Every structure is written in C-alpha cells, then in structure tokens.
C-alpha positions in Angstrom: 17.5 -18.1 -4.3 16.5 -21.8 -3.9 13.5 -23.8 -5.4 11.8 -23.9 -2.3 11.1 -20.2 -2.6 9.5 -20.3 -5.8 6.0 -20.4 -5.6 4.2 -21.8 -8.5 1.7 -20.0 -10.9 -1.8 -19.5 -9.8 -3.5 -22.0 -12.3 -6.7 -21.3 -14.1 -9.9 -22.4 -12.7 -11.5 -23.0 -15.8 -13.0 -26.6 -14.9 -14.5 -24.7 -12.0 -16.3 -22.5 -14.5 -17.7 -25.2 -16.5 -19.9 -26.0 -13.1 -20.6 -22.9 -11.6 -24.1 -21.3 -11.9 -22.9 -17.7 -11.3 -19.8 -16.5 -12.1 -17.7 -13.2 -11.2 -16.3 -10.2 -13.4 -12.9 -11.9 -13.1 -14.2 -15.3 -14.2 -16.2 -13.6 -17.0 -13.1 -11.8 -18.1 -11.3 -15.2 -18.2 -14.3 -16.7 -20.2 -14.2 -14.0 -23.0 -10.9 -13.8 -22.9 -10.8 -9.7 -22.1 -9.6 -7.7 -19.5 -11.5 -7.3 -16.0 -11.6 -3.6 -16.8 -13.1 -4.3 -20.2 -16.2 -6.6 -18.4 -16.9 -3.4 -16.3 -16.8 -1.0 -19.4 -19.0 -3.5 -21.6 -21.4 -3.9 -18.6 -21.4 -0.1 -17.9 -22.3 0.6 -21.5 -25.3 -2.2 -21.5 -23.3 -4.5 -24.0 -23.5 -7.5 -21.2 -26.4 -9.3 -20.0 -27.7 -7.8 -16.6 -25.7 -9.5 -13.8 -27.3 -10.3 -10.5 -26.3 -9.0 -7.0 -25.6 -11.5 -4.5 -25.1 -9.4 -1.2 -22.4 -7.3 -2.1 -21.0 -9.2 -5.0 -21.7 -9.0 -8.6 -22.1 -12.1 -10.5 -23.5 -13.5 -14.2 -25.6 -16.2 -14.7 -23.0 -18.7 -16.7 -25.8 -20.2 -18.7 -27.2 -16.9 -19.9 -23.5 -15.9 -20.8 -23.1 -18.9 -23.1 -26.3 -18.5 -24.7 -25.7 -14.5 -25.0 -22.5 -15.3 -26.8 -24.2 -17.9 -29.1 -26.9 -15.2 -30.2 -23.6 -13.1 -31.3 -23.3 -10.7 -28.1 -26.1 -8.5 -28.6 -26.5 -5.4 -26.6 -28.6 -5.7 -23.1 -31.8 -4.2 -24.6 -31.6 -6.6 -27.6 -31.0 -9.6 -25.2 -33.7 -8.8 -22.6 -35.9 -8.1 -25.9 -35.0 -11.7 -27.0 -35.5 -13.3 -23.5 -39.0 -11.7 -23.3 -40.3 -13.1 -26.5 -38.9 -16.9 -25.8 -40.7 -17.0 -22.6 
C-alpha cells in the first residue's frame, strides 16, 4: 500500500460548533463527549432540552444547550419551568 491510498482521518468540526445556531444529535454528542446513542437515550427520557424539528431533521439550539449545561443539566421539565420563570 502506498501513501497515496491512505485517507486522512475525518477531523472534528469543533470550530463550526462554536458558530452554529442549531446542532445535530451527532454534534451534540461531540459537545458533551458522549455517544450518539446516549444522546437519543437522554432525549427519550426527557433529560435534554427539547429539540426542534427543521424539515425532517432534529436539532438542538446550541445556546440553549450551553445554558442548560451551565445550569447543571436539569431534566426537561425543570429546565422548561426555569425558562418560563425567566421570561
């Protein structure tokens, strides 16, 4: 095998995550350093903020995820109640 046949590893798009308004489950998994499957488990059990649907895609508001994390990762019901109180 020659060096020409070796493909470079896919690089993390972390810089893109810093500017994105909405992030996919895969990007959220990268942000939180958990598996993609864990993201879907957390979402199904109501332990992540509610995602939004854009067409057929499921996305999370990046800024909301940051605020949720800084608040200690409360469950969805608690998070929604805090957001309602704040305005």
